[in-house]
C-alpha positions, 0 to 999 in steps of 0.5 A, a space after each residue: 499500499 502506498 504512503 498516501 493511501 496509508 495517510 487516508 486509511 483512517 478516513 477512507 472507511 467512511 467513504 464506503 458508507 457515503 457511497 451506499 447512502 447515495 443509492 437511495 431513491 425509487 426506480 430500478 437499478 438495471 433491467 435484464 431482458 425486460 425484467 427490472 431489478 428494483 432499487 428496493 430489491 437491490 437494497 434489501 439484498 444488500 442489507 441482508 449481508 455482513 457488509 451492510 452491518 459494516 457500512 451502517 456502522 461506518 455511517 453512524 460513526 461519521 454522524 457521531 464525529 460530525 456531532 462531536 465537532 458541532 458539540 465542541 465548536 470544531 470547525 474545518 475550513 475548505 483551506 484546512 481540507 485543501 492543505 491536507 489534500 495537497 500534502 497527500 498529492 505531493 506523493 502522487 506526481 503527474 496524473 497519478 493522483 487522479 488515476 488513483 481516485 479513478 481506480 478506487 471509484 473515488 471523487 474529489 468530494 469523497 476525499 474532501 469528506 474523508 479528510 474533514 473527518 480525519 481533521 476532526 479526529 485530529 482535533 479530538 485526539 490532540 491532547 493524547 498525541 505528542 510529536 516533538 521536534 526530535 522525533 521529526 528530525 529522527 524520522 527525517 534522518 532515517 528517511 531522507 531520500 523519500 523526501 528528495 524530489 527527483 528531476 521531472 519533465 512536464 509533457 503532453 502526448 497524443 496517443 494513436 493506434 498506428 504509424 500512419 495516423 501518427 505520421 499524419 498527426 506529426 505532419 499537422 503539428 509541423 504545419 500548424 506548430 505546437 499551439 495546435 497540440 491540444 486541439 489535435 490531441 482532443 481530435 486524435 488521441 485514444 488516451 481517455 485520461 489525457 485527451 480531455 486535457 489536451 494531452 497533458 500528462 502533468 509532471 512525472 519523474 523518470 521511470 514513471 512511464 513505459 521505457 520508450 516513452 520515458 527515454 523520449 520524454 527525458 531526452 526531448 528538448 522543451 518545446 520540440 515535438 517528437 517523432 512517433 514513439 512506439 510503446 505497447 499502447 500505440 504510437 505517441 507524439 510527445 511535447 515537453 512543455 517544461 522541466 523541473 530540476 531535482 530538489 534535495 529535501 530539508 527538514 523544513 521542506 519535509 516537516 509537515 509531511 512527517 508530522 502528519 505521518 507521525 501524528 497519524 501513527 500515534 492516533 491509530 490505536 486511539 481512534 476506535 476506543 474514542 469512537 466506541 466511547 461516543 457510540 456508548 454515550 449516544 442515543 442511537 435507535 435501530 429501527 430495523 431489528 436486524 441491526 439492533 445488536 450493533 447499537 446496544 442501550 447506553 449504560 446509565 451514568 456514562 458521561 459523554 466524551 469531553 473535548 480533546 480527550 480519548 480513553 486510551 493513554 497517549 502514545 509515548 514515541 513514534 514507531 522506529 521505522 516508516 510504514 511502507 
């Protein structure tokens, strides 16, 4: 699992509940040979599976976290969410972030919703988390290379299935100039991921692309259009728009990312006890008897969870090595 997905792991479970919740409403889900499968039939089938219990529990936890934020005047701004997402995106050069979301069936809004919950949890558990400057420095020294930024190129391409089409596109570009690249990409490219962006692949490091494409992109002068480059996907016409030199990381440049990692490592064992305490003191009524056992009646005399508190003791030190 990638570092970015681990950073999201504390929040992504809630996305499942949000996705299922969006399936409400009437009508049919699909029609097979003229026979509709109604949404009610589909929902009833889902609700009878163990998966439904997990999703319902996650949806309840989401509601409990939102309620905790309201009760304790915790606000999360769009800027807070964007700053956290930017930290995560730094691990996904070029188009890898959008490709990761697409592969997992997630949207930017799903990520924003998950990060909002994570930020609320960070606030709630802050008193039990302590990341010192010395811990950050030690982590940086052990993992310095992971924070160095390698040289990158920023490029666009037009992918076509055969050499004849590639030659035709190359000739059109020579006649019209690089300014026509985006238009021709939208007209000819068979790469759905970049076509809508005028062929843009964003910026990427060496080795991120297949070997033939990689060699061409890193040897091509800025602004020059390549000859057709063959790869297992077809033929590429490549345009490099800019280059970014390698940058050696410093503690200052890596500090926020390291702190986020260490905070979430310390929070991991605290989250579930905190959520259990919220649930044990909340009024939750299971209107469907199949889910009654998920939400037992709160015990008399139990006080609600106070602000910035968790039932588990604070973690004393970060793990000795980074997760991979």
